[in-house]
N, C-alpha and C positions, 0 to 999 in steps of 0.2 A: 760467441757461445763455442765453448770447451769441447771435445769427445764424451766428455763424460754426464753434461750437462746435455747434450744431443741423444746419450743414449737413454738418457732418461723421460724424453719428450713419446710422447703417442703419435703414430702418426696416423692420420686419419685418412682411410680408403675408402672411398664411396662406392658400394658395389650394386645391384640391382637384382634382383628377386621377379622374375618375367617368368609370363606361360598364362594359355590358354585360363577363364576362371573354372574355379571350385578342382584345382588340380592339385590343394593344398598348399598352397605357395603359405599363407597367415600364416598356417598351423607350422610349417617349417620355422617359421624366423623368432615364433612366440616359443620353441622348441627351444628354438638356440640360444634368447639371449634371458631365460626364465626360467629353461630348465636346465642347458648345458648339457644338453645329451644326455642325462643320465636322469636313474630313477631317483626319487627321495628317501627320507626315511624309508624302512620298514618296507621298501620295492614298490612304497609308495609313488602314485605320477606325482612330480614336480611344476605339474603347469596346472594350470587350469583346464577341468573336464570338456568343459563349454568348446575347445579346442576341437574334439573329436566329435564331437555329433554327426550323427550319421543324414538327419537333414543340413542339407548347404542354406545358410545367411551367408550372401557375400558381403564384406566388408563395402566399407564406403571411403572411397578417395585414396589417398597416397599414403602408407604409414611409414613412420623411421622407427627404426632400433638402434642398439650400439651393442659392441659387441668385442670383448680385446681379446687379442691371443698373443702368448710372448714366440715371435721367431727370429731366431740366430741373436738371440739377444738385447732384440729391440718389439717396443709395444706396441703393437699394429691394434690401432681404432676404425672397426669397420662399421663404416655407415648404413647400415641394408636398409636398401628402400624397397619396399614393398608394393607394386601399384596393383591394388584391389577395385571394386567393384565397377564403374563406369570406365576407370582408367585402365581394365586387367585386357582388355579388347586389344587385339592388333592395331596397330592403326590411332588408335586413341588415347597412347601415352604420350602424356606432353614434352614438349622438346626440351623444359628444362630438366625432368626427369632424366635423361642420359649426360645431361652437362656437367662433365667435371668427373665423368665414373670410370672406373680403372680396369672394370670387370662385372659380370654376369654369370648368376646360376639363371637357366632355362630350366621350368621344372615342365614336366607333365604328368600324368596319372596312369602310372604303371598299370591297374587293372580297367583300364579306357584308352584303347589303339588310335580312339580318331584325336586325341589329346599329341600322341606322337606324332599326328601327322602334318601336325601345324609347325613343328619347331624350327625345319627350316626357314620357314616363314620368319617366324621371329629372330632366327639369327642373321639374317638379312637383315632387317631393321636394325640388328645392334650392330652391325658392322659398318650399314650406311651413316650413323647418328650417332654413334659412340666414337669419337676417334681421336687418338694417343695424341702423346705429341712427336712422338717418331712418323707417325702419319701407319702405324699399322696397326689391323686391327686387333680388338682388346680380346684378354684372355675369358673364353664360355667354356660352364662345366656346365653338361646336362643333367639334369636330376632325376630321376625315377622315382616318384613320389609314395609312398604307400605299400614300401613291400612288404609292411607287416603280414597284409593280409593274402589269404589262401590262394584267391584267385591270381595272384599279383605273380607276376616269371619274367625272365630278361635273356636271350641269348646272346652272353658275354662277346663271343667273337663278332657277332654281328653289329653291336653295339663299337667292338673297339676298333673297326673295317668303316662304320658311319659316323662314326668323331677323326678319324682319323682323314677320312673324303671330302669332311663338309669343315673342318677348321676349327674342331673340337678341342679344348684342353685339353678333354680326358672325361670323366663318365662316373656317378656316383646312383645307388639305388640307397632312398633313406627312408625311414622313419618317423614320421614326427611324432606316433604313440609310443614308441619304444626306446626314441633316441638312437638307434642304430644311426652310423654315420653322417648326424649330423653337426657335430663339433668336426669331426676329420673331413667332410666338404666342404668346409668354410673356411677353415684352414688351410686344406689346400689351394685355394682359390690365394688364400693373402700369399701362401709362401712365392706365388706362381707371380705378382705385382709386385712386391717386394723382390723378386732377383732381377729388377728391372731400372737398375740407379737413373736412367736417363727418365724416366715417366714419372720416377718417383720425384727427382729433383725442378722440376717442373709444374707437376700441380698437385703436391701438395698442400704448399701454402694456397694454395687457391681455395683449396676443401675446408683448410685449416680456418679460413678468414669466413668460410659457408655457414649461414642459421635457417635450413629448410623454415622455422617459422617465420621467417622476413617473407618465404616465396609465397605459400600456403596462407598466412593470417586471415585470408577472405574466408577457406573453407574450416576454421578451426573447428567449429562448431560441428563438424562430421565423424566428428568421433577417433580420427588418427592418436595412435599411442606412440610414445617413443618409451622403452626401457633401456636397461642397462646393464650389462652383467656384471 
């Protein structure tokens, strides 16, 4: 394959979306792949309104979605894995979920401080179970969801310190409802992943061959979705 052909191939990058139940993971993923972080025609939401219902109904199983970004002339195809339902709790996420992943978005709910209290436990799980070919810890972004709500607030200086002290690549406040920072956050992670050519060369081929449906076929009736941006 020559350089021109290689540039046209979308690089499959598996990334995880983790965090406590009901923090907004699934709404974020749906906004990313269906709404593209923007409002639709005439200011209408371009994602289903049921993503933002106040009554929480947990998703089931593991959902998959695809989102493509152009990064420095290359097309990155994010395979976004959203652990939900019975798999959403720390310690209950299957090992296969972490296998061959390049990085993670660790989500908490800005309006519920208790969901921030568990992020370091999640981070330890990620560092122990997601191993890059270099042996280093994967890039993890700390994501504060639901920043559109009036009760939401964030101490930016404290978050900067917290991320630096605990090995997070960075942090973003996001809103699946308005689209604020939804694309920007995912693109930031994709750019960081693509910065490491060694990891790309050793893992991208495995991700290209991987078929999520083959792993979770017995659970196919539980309502997992796959959306392509």
